[in-house]
N, C-alpha and C positions, 0 to 999 in steps of 0.2 A: 504493500500500500504506500510505502514511502512516508513522507511527512504529511500532516493534515492541516496545519494552521493556514497556510497561504491558500491552499485549495478551497478551504471552507470560506475564507473571506471573499475569494473570487466568485464562488457559486452563490453566495448570499448578496453579492453586490456591495460589500462593505469595505473593500480594500482601501480605497482612498480615505474613508472616514477613520479606519483603524490606523493607517499610516500617520494621519494628522494627529490623532489622539495620542499615539505613542510618542510622536515627535514633541508634542506639548509637554509630555512628562520628562522630556530630556533624554529619551531613549532612542535607539536606532532599531527600526523594525527588522532590517536585514540581520542584525546581530541576534535579535530575539529568535528569528526563524532558524538560524544556524544552530541554536541550542537544542532544538527538537530532534529526538532520535528518529531514524527511519524505522517504520514497522516493516521488517524484512521477513514476512511470514510465508514466503513461497520461494520457488526456484525459477530463476530465469524468466523467459517469456511467458510461460504458462501462468505463473503467479501474477505477473503484471497485467496480463490480458484480463484476468478475473477482476482486477482492480479497475481497469478501464471500463469493463462491462457494468460494474456496479454504478459508476458515474453516469453512464449512458442510460441505464434503466431508470435511475432517479430523474434524470433530465427529461426522459420521454414519458414520465408519469406512469410507469408500470409499477404495480404493487408487487415488488420483488424483494426477496431476502437473499443475502449472500451468507452461506454457512461455511465454517471452517474450524480450525483448532487454534486456541489461544496458546501458542507455544511460548513457554517461559524464555527460551532461547531461540531466536530466529536463525536465519542463514548466518553462518559464522562471519566474523570480521576477518578480513585477510590482511596480514602484514607481510611485507616483502623484506626478508632478512638475507643479506648476502646473495640476493637474486632468487632466493627460494621462497615459495609460498609457505607461510606459517599460519595456522588457524587459531583464532581466539574466540571464546564463547561470546555471543552477542547478547549481553545482559541488558536488553533494551528496556526492561521494566524497572531497572534499579531506582529510578527517580519517580516511579509511578507513571500512569498513562491517563492524562486528563480527559481524553476523548471517550473513554469506555465507562460503562455503568454496569456493575454486577447486578444480576437479576436472580437472587437466590430463590425467589418465589417460583421460578420456573425450572428449578433443579430437577434432574431426571436420573433414574437408575439405568445403568448399562450392564448387561450380564456377559460373563465369560466362562469358559470351561464347563464343568458339569456333565450331565448325561441326559439321554432322552428316554422317556418312558412312553410306550404306546398302550392305549387302552381303548375301550369302545367309544369313549368320548373324544378320542383323537390323541395327538402327540403332545407330550409335556416335557419342557426343558427344565430339569431340576438340578438341585445341588450346585448351583452356579456361584461364582464369585461376583459380587456386585461392586461396581465403581460408579460414583455419582458424577454427572456432567453438570457443571455450573456454568450457565451462560453469561457472557459479557456482551453488551450491546454497544456498537459504535454507530453513530449517525452517519448516513451517506446522503448529503444534500444534493438535490438536482440544481441545474444552472438556472438561477433567477426565476424559479417557478414555485418557491416555497414548499416544495415536496421534499420530505426527508424519509428515505428508506432506512433499512437496518442491516448492518452486518452483524450477525450473531456468531460469536466464537466460543467454543466449549473448552472449559478447563476441567481437568480430572481431579476429583477429590475422593479420598477414602471415606466410606461411611463410618459412623462412630464405632460400630461393633466390628470393624474390619480386623480380622485375625485376633480379636480379643478373647476368642475361645482359648487361645494360648495362655491368657491371663489365669484361667482356672488351673493350669499346671504351674503357675508361679512365674512364668516368663513375661511379666508385664512390659518390661523395657523393650524386649525384642518385638512384642506385639505392636507397640507404638512405633518403633522404627520401621516395621514392615509396611506401615501405611504409605511409606515412600514408594513402594513397588506399584501401588495403584496410581499414585500421583505422577509417576514417571511417564505415564501415557502422554501427557501434554507438556513434558519437560523440554524436548528439543526437536527441531525440524531435521529430518533426513536431508542432507544437502546434495542429493543426486539429481541432476537434470539429465533427462534422456538416458537414464540407466536404472534398471530394476534391481532393487536390493531386497531379497526375500527373507527379511528378519522378522521374528515373532513380534517384536515391539512395533514394527511398522504395520503389520496386519492388525494389531490391536488398535493402533491409531486410526486406521482406515475404518474399522468396524465401529469404533467409539464415536466418530463424527457422524456416521451414517445412522446408528441406532438412536442417538440423541435427537438428531435432526428429524427423523421420521416420526418419532413420538411427538415432537413439537408441531410438525405439520398436521398430524392427525388431531392433536388437541385443538388446534386452531380451526380445522375443518369441522370438528364436532360442535364447537361453540356456536351458540345462536347468534350472538352479536359480538362486535369487536371488543376484545379485552375480557370477555366473559370466560369463566373457567367451568361453567356448567355444561355438561354434555347434553346436547339436544339431538343432533343428527346421529342416527345409528345405521342408516342405510347408506351404502357407499356407491350406489349407482352413478351419482353425479360427481364422484371424486375426480375423474380425469378432466371434467369440465371446469372444476374449481382449482385444480392443482396441476402444475407442470413442473417436473423435476429434470433439470439438465445435468447430466453426468459429465463433469469437466475432466476428460480422460478416464482411464479405468480405475483411478484411485478410490472413487466411491462406488465401485461396482457391487459391493456387498449389499448395497441398498435394495437390489432386485430380490435376492432371497430373503432379506429382512422384511420387506413389505409383504412378500408372500407368507412369511411366518406369522406376521401380525394378522393378516386377513384370514388365513386358514386355521391357525392354532388358537388365536385369541378371539377374533371376531366371528369365527366359525362359518366363514363363507365356503361354498363348494369350490374345489380347485379351479375348475374351468372359468368360473366367474371371477375369482381372485386373479387368475392369470390374465384375463382380458383387461381388467381394470389396471393391473400393474403395467402391462405393455403400453396401454394408452397414456399412462402417466409419465413414463420415462422416455428420455431421448438422450443419445450418446454422441459426444464430440470426440473424434479421434485426433490426437495432436502429434503423432509421430509414426514414422514407418520403420524406424531403426529396430531390428529384431531384438536387440539387447534391452530395449526400453519397454517392450511389451510385458505386462505383468502376467506371470504364470506361477500361481501359489501351489506349493506341494500339498497334495491331498492329506497326508499325515498331519501336517501342521493345522490345516483347517479343521480336521476331525477332532484334534485335541482342544483347539480354542473355541470352535463354534460347531459342535457336533450336529445340532439340528439343521444348521445352514447347509452342511455338507449333504445331508439327506435330501434337502429341498433341491439343491443343485443337481444331484443325481436324478431326481424325479423330472426336473425341467429337461435335463439332457435326454432321458429315456423317451419322453414324449416328442422332443425335437427330432431325435434320430428315427423314431417310428414314422414321423411325418416324412422325413427325407427318404426313408426306405420305401414308403408307399409311392413316392414320385419317381424314384430311381431304383427299381428292384435290382438286387444283386450287384450294386455298385459299392462294394466294400471300401474301396479306396476313397470314394467321396465321403462315406460315413466317417472314416478315420480323419479326413481333413476337416470335417465340419463339426466334429464332436467338441463338447466343452471340456472333455477330459482327454488330456494327451497321455497316451500309454508310452511304454518304452523307457527303461531306466526308472527314474522317480516319476510316479504318477502326478500330473499337475493339472490344475484348473486354468484354462485359458480365459483370462478375465475379459479380453476383448470380445471373444465369442459369446460369453455370457451377456455382455452389454448389447451386442447386436440382436441376439435372440430375444432379450427382455425389453427392447425399446421399439417405439413406432417410427423413430427417425434416427438416422445415423449421418453425421456430416464430417467432412474434412474441412480444413481452414484456409484453403486457397484453391483456385480452380485446378491447378496442376496436381496438387496433393489429393484432392477429392477424386480425380481421375485414377491416380495410382492406387488409392484405397479401393476403388471399384474394380479396376482391371487386374490388379496384382495381389495386394495384401489380403483382401476379403472377396476375391473373385467369385467363389462358390455362393457366398451369401448374396452378393449383388445380382447374380444370375437368377437366384431364387425369388428375391423380392426387390426388383430394380427401383420400384417407386419409393422404397424406404431410404435410399441413398441420396444425399443432397450435398451442396457446397455452401458454406458460409465463410466468405473471405474475412479474415480478421481485420480489426481496426484499432485505432487509438483514440483516446479522448482529446479533442482539441483544447479543452480547458486546461489540463495540466501540460500538454505537450506543445502548446503555443502561447496561450494567454499568460500562464504562470511562468514558463521558462524563457519566453522570448517576447517580453512586452513591447520592445522596440518594433519588432516585425509585425506583431499583432496590431499595433496602433497604425502603422504605415498602411497595412491592408485595409483597416477600417476607414482610414481617410479616403481611400480610393473607391471602395465598394460598399461602405456602410458596415454596421456592427452585426447584422443578422447572420452573417456567415458562421458565427460561433455556434449557433444551433443548427445551421444547415450548411455544412462544409462544401456542398456541391456548388455553392455560389462563388467559390474561388475561381471557377472558369471565367468569371468576369475580368480576371487579371490579364487574360490573353490580350485585351485591348491595349494594355500598357507595355507590352513586350518591347515596343520600339520607342517608348517615351523616355527620352534622355534623362529627364529629371528623376523619374521613378527608378531608372537603372542605377543612377548615382546614389539615390537614397537607400535602395536595397543593399548595394555594395557597402555603404557607410554603416548600416546597422550590423552587417556581418563583421566589418572591421572592428566596430566597438565591442561586439561579443568576443572577438578573438583577443583583443587587448585585455578585456576583463578576465578571460580565462587564463591568459598568460600571467597576469598579476596573481591570480589564485594559485597557479602552479608554483610561482616564485615564492609565495608565502608558505604554502603547504609542503612543497617538495624541495625547496631551495634550488630549483633549476631555472635558468633563464632561457626562454625560447624567443625566437624572432616572430613577432605577431604578423609580419608581412609574408612569412613563409606559408606554403600551402599546408593546412592542417588536414592530414590524412589519417582518418580515425577508424579503428577496428575494435569496437567494444561489444562484448557479448560473452556468454559462458565459454570457457576454454574447452574445446572438444575437437577431436581429430576431424570430424565431418565439417566443422566450420572453417577449417584450414588456415588457422593462424600461422601454421608452418609455411604456407605458400607466401604469405605476406612477409614472413621472416626471410625467405630466400630472395624475395624482391629487394628487401632492405640491403642484404649483403651484395646483391648485384649492383644496386645504386651506389653503394659504398665503393665497390671495386671500380666503378666508372668515374666516380667523383674524386677518387684518390689514387689514380693510376701511378704505379711505381715500376722501376726496372724489375724484371722478373728475378726471383730469387732473393730479393731484399725483404727484410722483415718489416712488420708494422712498428712504428716508433714506440708503442706501448710494450710490444712483445718482440724484441729483436730476435729472440730465440725461435720464434715461429715464422719461418719464411713463407712468403706467398708461394703457393704451388705453381709450378710452371704451366702456363697455359698459352698456347699460340693458336690464332692471334688473340691478343687481349680484347680487341674490339672486332668481332666478326663483321663481315661485309654487311652494310645496311644499318648498322647500329649507330655509327657515328656521323650520320648525315649532317646533322646540325649541332655544332658544339653548344649552342645556347640551350638546347634541350637538356643537356646534362646538368645545367646549373640552375634549374628551378629549385629554389630552396624549399625543403620539405621538413615538416615536423611530423613524424609518424607516431601516433598515439595508439597504444594497444592496451586494453584493459579487460578484466574478467576474472571470475573465480573458477578454480578447478575443483571438482569433487575431491574431498580429502583422500579417498582411496584410489584415485585415478592416476596411476603412475605416469603414463605418457603425457597427460595434460599438465602435470606438475613439471615434467622435464621441458615441455614447450615453454612454460613461463621462465624457467631457468635459462633456456637458450636465448629467448628474447632479451632478457636482462644482460646476458653475457655479450650478446651482439651490441646492445646499447652501450655497454661499458667501453668497448673498443671504439665504436663509431663516435661517441660523444667526446672522447678524449683525444681524437686524432686531429692535430693541428692542420694537416693537409685538407681536412674536410671543413673545419671551422663551423660556421653557422649554416652551411649549405644543407646539412643533413643532421637531424637530431632524432633520437628514438626515446620515447618515454613509455614506461609501463605504469599505467594508472593503478595505484593500490586501492583495494577495497571498492571496486566498482559496485554501485548501488543506485537506487532511484534518484536520490538527491544529487549524486555526482553526474548522472546522466543528464539531469536538468541543466547542469553547467556546461558540459562538454558538447552536447548535441547542437545548441544554437551557435557554437563557435566553429563547427566543422565545415570544411570545404569539400572534402571527398569522403564518402561513406563506403566502407568495405563490406560487401555482401557476397562472399566468394565461396559458399558451400558447394560441394559437388552436386551437380544437377540431380534432382530426385531425392535429396536427403533432408532439406529444410522444409518442414511442413508449410510454414508461411513466413515466419519472421515478422516482427513488429518494429524492431529498431530501424529497419529499412524505411518504414513509413514515417517514423519520427524525424529522421534525417531529411527526407524529401520535403516534409512540411516546413522544416526550419531552414530551407535554402542550402542544402548540401547536394552535390551531384553524386550519383551512385556508380561505383564500379562493381559489376556483379555478373554472376552466371544466370542463366535462365532457370531459376529455381524458386520455389515458393511464390510469395507475392511479388517478387521482382518481375515475374512474367506479366502480371497485371499492371504493375507500375509502368513497364515499357509500353503496354497496350494503351494506357491512359495518356502518357506523355509523348508517345512516339519513341520507337527504339533508338532513333538518332539522338534523342536527348538524354540517354543513359549510356554509360560505357559498358556495353555487354560484350562478354568474351567467353571463350571456352566451349566445352562439350555441352550438348543438349542431352536430355534424358535418353533419347534414342541412341546417341553416340556412346553414352556410358553403357547402355545395354549391349550394344554391338561390341564394345571393347571387352566387356565381361565374357561375351560369347567367344571372342578370339583368344582371350587370356591377356591380362595386363602385364607387361614386362617393363618394369621401371628402368632397367639397365639400358634399354634401347634409347631412351630419352637422354639419359646421362651421357651415353657415348656420342650422341648426335649434337648436343647443345653445349658448346665450350663454356658459356657463362654459368650454366647450371652445374656443370662439372666442377668449375672453379669454386662456386659457393659451397657445394657439398664437400669438396675436398678440404676446404677451410674448416668446416665444422668437424670433419673426420680427423683432421691432423692436429686438432687442439689449438688452432689459430685463435679461437675465441675462448679457449680454456687452457692456457699454457701451464697452469699449475697441475692440471689433470687432463692430459690430452685425450684420454679415453672417456671423458665425462659423458659425451653425447653419442656413444656407440649405440645405445638402445634406439635413439631417434633415427640415426642413419640406417641401422638394420631394419627398422620398421619401414622407412621410406623405400628401401629396395625390395623387401620381401613380404611385408604384411600390410601394405597401404591400401586398405579398402576404398580410400577416398581419392586415390589417383592424383596426388599433388603434382608429380612430374608431368603427367599428361596435359595439364592445363598451364604449366609454367610459362611456356613460350608465348602462348596467346595472351596470358596475363601481363607479361613484361611489355609486349608490344602495345597492349591496350593502355598500360600506364604511360607509355611514351606519348600517346595521343592526349592523355590527361594533362601531361606537362605542357604539351604544345598549346592546348586551349587555355591553360591557366595563364600563359604569357599574354594572352589577349583578354584583358580584364572585362572589357565590354561584352565580348562574345560569350565569355564565361557567365557573366551575370544575366544575360538574356536567357541562357539555357536554364539558369537557376529559376528565373521567373516562370518559364514554361513548366518546370517541375512543380513549383508551388501551385500554379494554376490547375495542375492536373491531379493534385493530392486529395481532392474532395471525396473521392470514393472511399478513402481509407480512414474515414471517421468511424469509431465504434458505434456511433448513433445509427449509421446505415446498417452495420452488422446486426445490431440488436433489433432494429425494425424488421429485418429479415427473419431472425429467430422468432420474434413475436408473431409475425403473420404466418410463416410457413410451418412452424413447429409447435408453438405454445397456443396459437389461435387466440391471441388477445390483441387489442388495438392500442397503439400508443395514444396518449392524450396530451394535447398541448394546453390543457386547462391550467391556469395559474391559480393556485389556492390562495385565498386572501391571507394576509399576515394575521398572526394570532390576535392582534389588538383590534382587528375589524371583524364585525359580525359576518358570519358566512351567509350568503344568499341561499335560502332554502332550496331554490330551484337548481342551484349549482352543486348542492351537497351530494355528489354521487362519485363513486369510485368506479374505475373500469372493471368490467367483468373479469373474474378469474385472477389467479395469483400465479406468478412465475417464481419458482424458488431455485 
């Protein structure tokens, strides 16, 4: 969620009044804002997307709740020590959280372990261990419409009698200490992005949030009027008309068997009716195609922790497979592929299959991703129910990602096209009229320059590094992962360094005379040194992001970037022509500073691996140009702005597929491309790690033998494309015109548009532009109505 203060002031229309009031007190609003901790309660783009969606749902007047876990420790704080990532616990609650309100009156029990008893009256889950879920509510204000939705986060609490049975045998102290085991459930966020970690505590977290949330939703459904706790409704026929539940990836997949358990075991509905209601209630969003990211829980673990749910999943699977067998008799292979249970070795539950079978809608998050989901990842399911599969291209909230982080640009746009674009970002197309307006071109360039100067001062203050604000800010910020190819960026940095600091062959770097340059002939292959000016576009390359603590290769990539930076930044031959900065502890509040200052946005994942990306959209809206592959939402950005207004390079999805078919051989590229060979040899020979020449052996070995993401295959196209970037950057006016075309084309990428599509196509609710009167004005009786239905 990042920080809340400034966002709330903007959405309430109070920013100027608050700034003035704080100024009158002799305080500085910006200093005050810097004191607030980021709420880092999620991983990478998935967690931030949810935050943007909450902002849009409130702004569109949808009666929606965001549910999650109130982690005591959020995503770790990253420190860089001697070039290595070191993790520190993110104790974000140490000074309290002024935005949350505990709601003990809505505390709910969640059950674990135990056993199942079957009798004539049905199944009973007994002898369970109970953990209490205490809700904390955070207000989510819409933009200038006086609507405030709720984000409800659950905190785990031990019940008073938790393990106090031990008290009877005298071990009272241990019994009290054991309460921690229950409360550990909401202690810390698992910091893996795009990687599945099958730990018992993680499954407990997933079930904990689901069980508490469903009880909450059902309580609200049963209540006769808002805020009432009396159960009135006992018939569930209208449940899917009143409630929509969107599963944000497979992490809350246990909601499907949990709702079935409630309907069948507790509410005593017949199975078929319960299943029909369940399927019409749930919809599932898939956020990744990487196989290692898809959740597959071991059956043994689920049986131990949630024995009744395993039985329900088996029943769902049996009926599902019976249906498939009736349609495709004797197709055993298809049954195996489509089963919710994966046999072979450890039996596992495929959570994505559970989500697809238990939902009425399944969507990917960009056109290209939704196609891959349909034609590759879940091909059999899409063939069976094509109408179930949809696309909902991700978006970002323009309130935080323009008004809040780039007020200069937001104001400039408002002067030209009015202020309504903040609620309807498609109005940005009106900026096309000003592409040739010299004054507007100068003003856009001036805002960018001011943002760069401001960010340079921030870096100087926080990092003690001086950078040249008139250099090109080339920025690559996102989670560190092989598929995002920070390594390719790193190879380009080394190539630029070798071009900017050419030396006689065999002489060492001034920092490391012991590590000679590898012999490479010719140093500048034909066609590279056409225009010497090209080589001297000063660049500041900024890379930032966190590596999952257990992800060895990602941590090595961070170390390599820092090792390269150490050499480049201290080489007097290069001076201010090239600087490399690794941004420590990348997070929402840091993104709000770096994105408005960026000239070039790096979106260079291997085609077919990035589901959508949302950083790409933030950069586009803030006047950066994109260098990227045809992957994720880059494809649609190129569609909106025209491919000629992005720097697109490299293999397309079909090229990657073809290369996989032929077999990818990294050595061929290394042998053919002298500059690639030079860069790799420098890493290999210890040029960047003279104290430990073998330090990066694992990285080099991976690039040659285990590189699923084919860095070498796109290297040449990437370097050539970067030359075009440098060339255009030398022509400030042409560059800024391209920037304006990009901003004008960014309207599609508002999360308001995304949420309208979810509301209409999946949840079947209509957004409302009704502005609720402020609390001090009486409500007009005629206007006192809420939109039908609730999206959760």
